[in-house]
C-alpha positions as CSV (number, residue, x, y, z in Angstrom):
1,M,11.7,-25.0,34.6
2,S,14.5,-26.9,36.3
3,E,17.9,-25.3,36.7
4,I,20.6,-26.4,34.2
5,N,23.6,-28.0,35.9
6,D,26.9,-27.4,34.2
7,N,28.0,-30.9,35.2
8,S,24.8,-32.7,34.1
9,P,25.5,-35.6,31.7
10,G,25.1,-34.7,28.1
11,C,24.7,-31.0,28.9
12,P,27.5,-28.6,27.7
13,S,28.8,-26.3,30.3
14,A,28.2,-22.5,30.1
15,T,32.0,-22.1,29.4
16,A,31.8,-24.6,26.5
17,L,28.8,-22.8,25.0
18,Q,30.5,-19.4,25.3
19,E,33.7,-20.8,23.6
20,A,31.6,-22.3,20.8
21,H,29.8,-19.0,20.3
22,I,33.1,-17.2,20.1
23,E,34.5,-19.8,17.7
24,R,31.4,-19.4,15.5
25,K,31.8,-15.6,15.3
26,I,35.4,-16.1,14.2
27,L,34.3,-18.6,11.6
28,R,31.8,-16.1,10.2
29,T,34.5,-13.5,9.3
30,P,35.2,-13.3,5.6
31,D,38.8,-14.6,6.0
32,A,37.9,-17.7,7.9
33,T,37.7,-20.4,5.2
34,T,38.9,-23.3,7.3
35,A,38.7,-24.5,10.9
36,S,39.7,-27.5,13.0
37,N,36.6,-29.5,12.0
38,G,36.7,-28.9,8.3
39,P,36.2,-26.2,5.7
40,R,33.8,-23.3,6.3
41,M,31.7,-21.5,3.7
42,R,32.3,-17.9,2.9
43,P,29.4,-15.4,2.2
44,D,30.2,-15.3,-1.5
45,E,30.2,-19.1,-1.6
46,A,26.9,-19.1,0.2
47,Q,25.5,-16.6,-2.3
48,N,26.6,-18.7,-5.2
49,R,24.9,-21.7,-3.6
50,L,21.7,-19.8,-3.0
51,G,21.5,-18.5,-6.5
52,S,22.6,-21.7,-8.2
53,T,20.4,-23.6,-10.6
54,A,22.4,-26.8,-10.1
55,E,20.9,-29.9,-8.4
56,P,20.1,-29.1,-4.8
57,K,22.7,-30.0,-2.3
58,L,21.9,-31.3,1.2
59,W,22.9,-29.0,4.1
60,S,24.0,-30.4,7.4
61,G,22.7,-28.6,10.4
62,T,26.3,-27.7,11.4
63,E,27.0,-26.3,7.9
64,L,23.9,-24.1,7.9
65,L,24.6,-23.0,11.4
66,I,28.1,-21.7,10.7
67,T,27.5,-20.2,7.2
68,E,27.2,-16.5,7.0
69,L,24.1,-15.9,4.8
70,P,23.3,-12.6,3.2
71,E,21.1,-10.3,5.3
72,P,17.6,-9.8,3.9
73,V,16.9,-6.6,2.0
74,W,14.0,-4.5,3.3
75,A,12.1,-2.3,0.9
76,I,10.6,-0.6,3.9
77,P,12.6,-1.0,7.2
78,D,11.0,-3.5,9.6
79,L,7.8,-3.5,7.5
80,L,8.3,-4.9,4.0
81,P,11.2,-7.3,3.3
82,E,12.3,-8.9,0.1
83,G,10.0,-11.7,-1.2
84,V,6.4,-11.8,-2.3
85,A,3.8,-9.7,-0.4
86,V,0.1,-9.5,-1.0
87,I,-2.1,-6.6,0.0
88,G,-5.9,-6.9,0.1
89,G,-8.7,-4.3,0.5
90,R,-12.1,-3.6,-0.9
91,P,-12.3,-1.7,-4.2
92,K,-12.0,2.1,-4.0
93,L,-10.7,2.0,-0.4
94,G,-7.4,3.6,-1.4
95,K,-5.0,0.7,-2.0
96,S,-3.5,2.2,-5.1
97,R,-2.9,5.6,-3.4
98,L,-1.2,3.7,-0.6
99,L,1.0,1.7,-3.0
100,L,1.9,4.7,-5.0
101,S,2.9,6.7,-1.9
102,L,5.1,3.8,-0.6
103,S,6.7,3.7,-4.1
104,I,7.4,7.4,-4.0
105,A,8.9,7.2,-0.5
106,I,11.3,4.4,-1.6
107,A,12.3,6.0,-4.9
108,T,13.0,9.4,-3.3
109,G,14.3,8.3,0.1
110,G,11.4,9.9,1.8
111,C,9.0,9.0,4.7
112,A,6.7,6.0,4.2
113,I,3.1,6.4,5.6
114,G,4.2,9.5,7.5
115,Q,6.6,7.9,10.0
116,I,9.0,5.3,8.5
117,M,12.1,6.9,7.1
118,I,13.8,5.4,4.0
119,D,17.4,6.1,4.6
120,V,18.7,4.9,1.2
121,P,16.5,5.4,-1.9
122,G,16.0,2.5,-4.2
123,D,14.5,1.7,-7.7
124,V,10.8,0.9,-7.9
125,L,8.9,-0.7,-10.8
126,Y,5.1,0.1,-10.5
127,L,2.7,-1.8,-12.8
128,C,-0.4,0.4,-13.0
129,L,-2.7,-2.0,-14.7
130,E,-6.1,-0.4,-13.6
131,D,-5.7,3.3,-13.2
132,G,-3.9,4.4,-16.4
133,E,-1.6,7.3,-17.2
134,Q,-3.9,10.2,-16.5
135,L,-5.1,9.2,-13.0
136,T,-1.6,8.2,-12.0
137,Q,-0.2,11.5,-13.2
138,E,-2.8,13.4,-11.1
139,R,-1.9,11.4,-8.0
140,L,1.8,11.9,-8.6
141,L,1.2,15.7,-8.9
142,Q,-0.7,15.7,-5.5
143,M,1.8,13.5,-3.7
144,T,5.0,15.2,-5.0
145,A,4.0,18.8,-5.0
146,D,7.0,19.7,-2.9
147,L,9.5,17.6,-4.9
148,P,11.2,18.4,-8.3
149,P,10.3,16.1,-11.2
150,E,13.8,14.7,-11.4
151,S,13.4,13.3,-7.9
152,L,11.2,10.5,-9.4
153,S,13.9,9.2,-11.7
154,R,14.1,5.9,-9.7
155,L,10.4,5.3,-10.2
156,T,9.5,3.3,-13.3
157,L,5.8,2.9,-14.4
158,L,4.2,0.4,-16.7
159,F,0.6,0.6,-17.8
160,D,0.2,-2.5,-19.9
161,L,1.8,-5.8,-18.9
162,R,0.3,-9.3,-18.6
163,G,1.4,-12.4,-16.9
164,V,3.3,-14.4,-19.6
165,E,6.0,-11.8,-20.2
166,G,5.9,-10.5,-16.6
167,V,8.8,-12.4,-15.1
168,K,11.0,-11.7,-18.1
169,I,10.3,-7.9,-18.1
170,M,10.8,-7.7,-14.4
171,D,14.1,-9.5,-14.5
172,Q,15.3,-7.2,-17.3
173,W,14.3,-4.2,-15.3
174,I,16.2,-5.5,-12.2
175,R,19.3,-6.0,-14.2
176,G,19.1,-2.6,-15.7
177,V,18.8,-0.4,-12.6
178,E,21.2,0.5,-9.9
179,S,19.4,-0.6,-6.8
180,P,16.2,-2.6,-7.4
181,R,14.1,-2.5,-4.3
182,L,10.3,-2.9,-5.0
183,I,8.0,-4.2,-7.7
184,V,4.3,-3.4,-7.5
185,I,1.5,-5.3,-9.4
186,D,-1.7,-3.3,-9.2
187,T,-3.8,-5.5,-9.5
188,F,-3.4,-9.2,-9.6
189,V,-6.7,-9.7,-11.5
190,K,-5.5,-7.5,-14.3
191,F,-2.1,-9.1,-14.4
192,R,-3.7,-12.6,-14.8
193,E,-5.8,-11.7,-17.8
194,G,-5.0,-13.9,-20.7
195,L,-3.5,-16.7,-18.6
196,S,-5.0,-20.1,-18.8
197,S,-7.3,-20.9,-15.9
198,R,-7.5,-24.2,-14.0
199,Q,-11.1,-24.4,-12.8
200,D,-10.4,-27.8,-11.3
201,D,-7.7,-26.6,-9.0
202,P,-7.7,-22.8,-8.3
203,Y,-5.1,-23.3,-5.5
204,R,-2.7,-24.8,-8.0
205,E,-3.4,-22.2,-10.6
206,I,-2.5,-19.4,-8.2
207,Y,0.6,-21.3,-7.1
208,D,1.7,-21.8,-10.7
209,V,1.3,-18.1,-11.5
210,L,3.3,-16.9,-8.5
211,K,6.0,-19.5,-8.3
212,P,8.3,-17.8,-10.9
213,F,8.0,-14.5,-8.9
214,V,8.9,-16.3,-5.7
215,N,12.1,-17.5,-7.4
216,L,12.8,-14.1,-8.9
217,T,12.5,-12.2,-5.6
218,R,14.7,-14.7,-3.8
219,E,17.4,-14.6,-6.5
220,R,17.4,-10.8,-6.9
221,H,16.6,-9.8,-3.3
222,V,13.7,-7.5,-4.2
223,A,10.2,-7.2,-2.8
224,L,7.2,-7.9,-4.9
225,L,3.9,-6.3,-3.7
226,I,0.7,-7.6,-5.3
227,A,-2.6,-5.8,-4.9
228,T,-5.9,-7.7,-4.8
229,H,-9.4,-7.3,-3.3
230,T,-11.1,-8.6,-0.2
231,R,-14.3,-10.6,0.0
232,K,-15.8,-8.4,2.7
233,N,-15.0,-5.2,4.6
234,N,-15.8,-6.6,8.0
235,Q,-12.6,-8.0,9.6
236,E,-14.1,-8.8,13.0
237,D,-15.2,-12.3,12.3
238,G,-12.3,-14.8,12.1
239,D,-8.9,-14.2,10.6
240,W,-8.7,-11.0,8.5
241,A,-6.3,-12.7,6.1
242,D,-9.1,-15.1,5.1
243,A,-10.9,-12.1,3.5
244,I,-8.2,-11.6,0.9
245,L,-9.4,-12.8,-2.6
246,G,-7.6,-15.3,-4.7
247,T,-8.0,-18.5,-2.7
248,I,-5.7,-19.6,0.1
249,G,-3.0,-20.2,-2.5
250,L,-2.4,-16.4,-2.8
251,T,-1.8,-15.8,0.9
252,A,-0.1,-19.2,1.5
253,I,2.7,-18.5,-1.0
254,A,3.3,-14.9,0.1
255,D,6.1,-14.1,2.5
256,T,4.2,-11.1,3.8
257,I,0.4,-10.4,4.0
258,L,-1.2,-6.9,4.3
259,G,-4.9,-6.3,4.8
260,M,-6.5,-2.9,4.5
261,F,-9.9,-2.4,6.2
262,Q,-12.2,0.5,6.8
263,M,-13.0,1.0,10.5
264,Q,-16.7,1.2,11.3
265,N,-18.3,4.6,11.0
266,S,-15.0,6.2,10.2
267,E,-12.8,7.4,7.4
268,V,-9.8,5.8,9.2
269,V,-8.6,2.5,7.9
270,S,-6.6,-0.2,9.6
271,L,-3.5,-1.7,7.9
272,N,-2.7,-5.2,9.3
273,I,0.6,-6.8,8.4
274,R,2.0,-10.2,9.2
275,G,4.9,-12.1,7.7
276,R,7.6,-14.6,8.1
277,R,10.3,-12.1,8.9
278,L,8.1,-9.9,11.2
279,R,8.4,-10.8,14.9
280,E,4.8,-10.0,15.5
281,E,1.7,-8.8,13.7
282,I,1.5,-5.1,13.0
283,S,-1.7,-3.0,12.9
284,F,-1.7,0.7,12.0
285,A,-4.5,3.2,11.9
286,L,-4.2,5.3,8.8
287,T,-5.8,8.4,7.5
288,D,-5.6,10.0,4.0
289,D,-5.5,13.8,3.7
290,G,-6.2,13.6,0.0
291,H,-2.8,15.0,-1.0
292,A,0.3,13.4,0.4
293,G,-1.4,10.0,0.9
294,W,-2.0,7.7,3.8
295,K,-0.3,8.4,7.2
296,I,-0.1,6.5,10.4
297,I,-2.1,8.1,13.3
298,G,-1.6,5.3,15.8
299,D,-2.1,1.7,16.6
300,A,-5.3,0.4,15.0
301,N,-6.4,-1.6,18.0
302,D,-6.0,1.3,20.4
303,Y,-7.8,3.6,18.0
304,M,-10.7,1.2,17.6
305,L,-11.0,0.8,21.3
306,S,-10.9,4.6,21.8
307,E,-13.6,5.2,19.3
308,Q,-15.8,2.5,20.9
309,R,-15.3,4.0,24.3
310,K,-16.3,7.4,23.1
311,A,-19.5,6.0,21.5
312,I,-20.5,4.4,24.8
313,I,-19.9,7.5,26.8
314,D,-22.0,9.5,24.4
315,V,-24.9,7.1,25.0
316,F,-24.7,7.7,28.8
317,K,-24.4,11.5,28.3
318,K,-27.7,11.4,26.4
319,C,-29.5,9.4,29.1
320,D,-30.0,10.5,32.8
321,S,-30.9,7.1,34.1
322,P,-28.7,4.0,34.6
323,L,-28.5,1.6,31.6
324,K,-28.0,-2.1,31.2
325,P,-25.4,-3.4,28.8
326,A,-28.1,-4.7,26.4
327,T,-29.6,-1.2,26.2
328,V,-26.2,0.3,25.4
329,A,-25.5,-2.3,22.8
330,D,-29.0,-1.8,21.1
331,T,-28.5,2.0,21.1
332,L,-25.1,1.5,19.4
333,G,-26.6,-0.9,16.9
334,T,-24.3,-3.7,18.0
335,P,-25.4,-7.2,16.8
336,A,-26.4,-9.7,19.4
337,S,-23.3,-11.8,18.6
338,K,-21.0,-8.8,19.5
339,Q,-22.8,-7.5,22.6
340,Y,-20.3,-9.3,24.9
341,R,-17.7,-6.7,23.7
342,V,-19.9,-3.9,25.0
343,R,-20.1,-5.6,28.4
344,Q,-16.3,-5.9,28.4
345,L,-15.8,-2.2,27.6
346,L,-18.3,-1.3,30.3
347,G,-16.2,-3.2,32.8
348,L,-13.0,-1.3,31.6
349,L,-14.8,2.0,32.0
350,V,-15.8,1.1,35.5
351,S,-12.2,0.2,36.3
352,D,-10.8,3.5,35.2
353,G,-13.5,5.5,37.0
354,T,-15.3,6.7,33.9
355,L,-18.5,4.8,34.8
356,I,-19.9,3.5,38.0
357,K,-22.0,0.4,38.6
358,V,-25.4,1.0,40.3
359,G,-27.8,-1.7,41.3
360,Y,-27.7,-5.0,39.6
361,G,-26.1,-4.9,36.1
362,K,-26.7,-1.2,35.5
363,Y,-24.2,1.6,34.8
364,Q,-24.1,5.3,34.7
365,L,-21.8,8.3,34.6
366,P,-20.4,9.2,38.1
367,P,-21.5,12.6,39.7
368,S,-18.8,15.1,38.7
369,T,-18.1,18.8,39.3
370,P,-17.5,21.1,36.3
371,S,-13.9,21.5,37.4
372,T,-13.1,17.8,37.5
373,P,-13.6,16.0,34.1
374,S,-13.7,12.2,34.1
375,T,-10.5,10.2,33.7
376,L,-11.4,9.2,30.2
377,Q,-12.1,12.7,29.1
378,A,-8.7,13.8,30.3
379,Q,-7.0,10.9,28.5
380,M,-8.9,11.3,25.2
381,M,-9.1,15.1,25.0
382,L,-12.8,15.1,24.1
383,P,-13.5,18.1,21.9
384,E,-16.7,19.2,23.7
385,E,-14.7,20.1,26.9
386,N,-11.6,22.2,27.3
387,T,-9.1,19.8,28.8
388,D,-5.9,21.4,27.6
389,Q,-4.9,21.8,31.2
390,Y,-4.7,18.0,31.7
391,E,-1.7,16.0,30.6
392,V,-2.4,13.2,28.1
């Protein structure tokens, strides 16, 4: 990249840019309504424009740049912002327990998924359209065993609501509570019952159903989290968001997308999150203790890699002779299309000293003394060896 010269034709100097930045900060203060180059818009004027139903007005780039817009409201800090969000996962995986635990954390000002603190509690409307009163009550009793009943006063539950009246009821609820933060629809399939279906254009059908909710969340600055199912449990092939049911229209109109997938041969699930307001995709490994709900135990990608490495080491522990990558992959039951990943992991294990390469294309565990466990064992704290003396 070439160096910018302050004196280059058409290029503003560093001093000019700094002065413009300072001027812009001054213009963004509430009292700054005018400036040398014309009127400036105050935050309240910007809010009126954003929420106005009048004919849309064209914005100039300058006008948008200097206008102080309202900060987005986050239902869960740095995780779930205002707007429409969709969460997909296979049936009976635990989506409803996750959604209920998140709702409780927001309504009580607690800790979401075990790690994310909700500093200021907010009001939550939960549409339990599948589970019913009895099952929801049982889950509430499990998840709030240490809380008094009155702590759930900000949580409102509905067990029978369908699409036509949905926006109206939600808008009335938003107007009637002190601090509306989150609305949950569990599930989208149940919510759509009774609505007309457009078999000729399912994308348009989904768009038409969700468009009023998009407008509602933007006008009222609340998050709407919609639960649906996934087509398959395997997220390894292609983009995980493509597995979410409801045609591409459901994920396309959403501001935030969440995918819940069970990890192979494990009770741990991965929660993948991407969105317009998130700087990068997030991937958590979650476990459910059966009482308080789902909790973060680490990064999903790191956890998955760790489990795969453990499985490979177990294969070598059970075999005294060197092994080829194909043999390791077959022993693990890895499909032919995924065996390249086993070769990649074998290379990583050689790099950190856990395995050694012998002969042509064969691997084995290195000779070790009882007092010196392998690097990977020290890092992963394998249960079969006492490695408490090693720092993780």
